[in-house]
C-alpha positions in Angstrom: -24.2 23.4 -5.0 -21.6 20.5 -3.9 -18.3 20.6 -6.0 -16.6 17.1 -6.5 -13.2 16.3 -7.8 -13.6 14.8 -11.2 -11.3 11.6 -11.8 -10.8 9.6 -14.8 -13.0 6.2 -15.3 -11.1 2.8 -15.0 -11.3 0.7 -18.2 -9.1 -2.0 -17.4 -8.4 -4.2 -14.2 -5.5 -6.6 -14.3 -4.7 -9.5 -12.0 -1.7 -8.9 -9.4 1.4 -9.8 -11.4 0.5 -7.9 -14.3 1.0 -3.9 -13.7 -0.9 -1.9 -16.0 -2.8 1.8 -15.1 -5.8 2.6 -17.7 -8.9 4.9 -17.4 -12.2 4.4 -18.6 -15.1 1.5 -17.9 -14.0 -1.1 -16.2 -15.0 -4.8 -16.7 -16.7 -5.8 -13.6 -16.2 -9.0 -14.3 -12.5 -9.0 -13.7 -12.7 -6.6 -11.0 -11.7 -7.9 -7.5 -11.4 -5.7 -4.8 -9.9 -8.4 -2.2 -6.6 -7.4 -2.8 -7.2 -3.9 -1.7 -9.4 -4.5 1.0 -6.8 -6.9 2.6 -4.3 -4.1 2.4 -6.5 -1.7 4.0 -7.2 -4.2 6.8 -3.3 -4.6 7.3 -2.8 -1.1 7.3 -5.4 -0.5 10.2 -4.0 -3.2 11.9 -0.3 -2.0 12.2 -0.7 2.0 11.6 -2.8 3.2 14.5 -2.8 6.4 12.9 -5.9 5.2 11.0 -7.9 4.1 14.1 -10.3 6.8 15.2 -10.7 7.7 19.0 -7.3 6.6 19.6 -4.4 8.4 21.1 -2.5 7.8 17.7 -5.4 9.3 15.7 -3.5 11.4 12.9 -4.4 15.0 12.6 -1.2 16.4 11.3 -0.8 15.8 7.7 3.2 15.5 7.4 3.5 13.1 10.3 0.9 11.1 9.0 2.7 11.0 5.5 5.7 9.8 7.3 3.8 7.0 9.3 2.6 6.0 5.8 5.8 6.3 4.2 7.7 4.0 7.4 4.5 1.7 6.9 5.1 1.0 3.5 8.9 0.8 3.1 9.0 -1.9 6.3 5.7 -4.0 4.3 7.6 -3.6 1.2 11.2 -4.6 2.1 11.3 -5.7 5.6 8.4 -8.3 6.1 8.1 -11.7 4.5 4.9 -12.0 3.1 3.4 -16.0 3.7 1.7 -15.9 -0.3 4.8 -14.8 -1.7 7.4 -16.4 0.6 9.4 -13.3 0.1 9.4 -9.7 0.3 7.2 -7.8 -2.1 10.3 -5.8 -3.1 12.4 -9.4 -3.5 9.4 -10.5 -5.9 9.4 -7.3 -7.8 13.3 -7.5 -8.3 14.1 -4.2 -6.4 15.9 -6.1 -3.5 18.0 -9.5 -3.5 17.2 -10.4 0.3 15.0 -9.4 3.0 15.9 -6.2 4.7 16.6 -5.3 8.2 14.9 -2.1 10.2 18.7 -0.8 10.2 19.3 -1.2 6.8 15.9 0.5 5.8 16.5 3.3 8.1 20.4 3.6 6.4 18.8 3.6 3.0 16.3 6.4 3.9 19.3 8.7 5.1 
């Protein structure tokens, strides 16, 4: 018999701009996966550790965690997004300007 992890069920999905987490049965008429799928595509394009059969394929869990942290930090603080016309950190009022890589490294240390 196969064991599986038990996860809560989603009851509510909010559109971007409204952050709210809920568990239960989702309203599938309001559910969109396009945002998650676009982020997955961006992650695979810019972080080679998620590409199988390549030299950078990640087998070491701590190194994968570090690579992901670096990707998401640059994605949120350093990249100006076309649809937002600013970085996600600026849109969330976490930063007042677009950061450079040097500033990101200084903040991490």
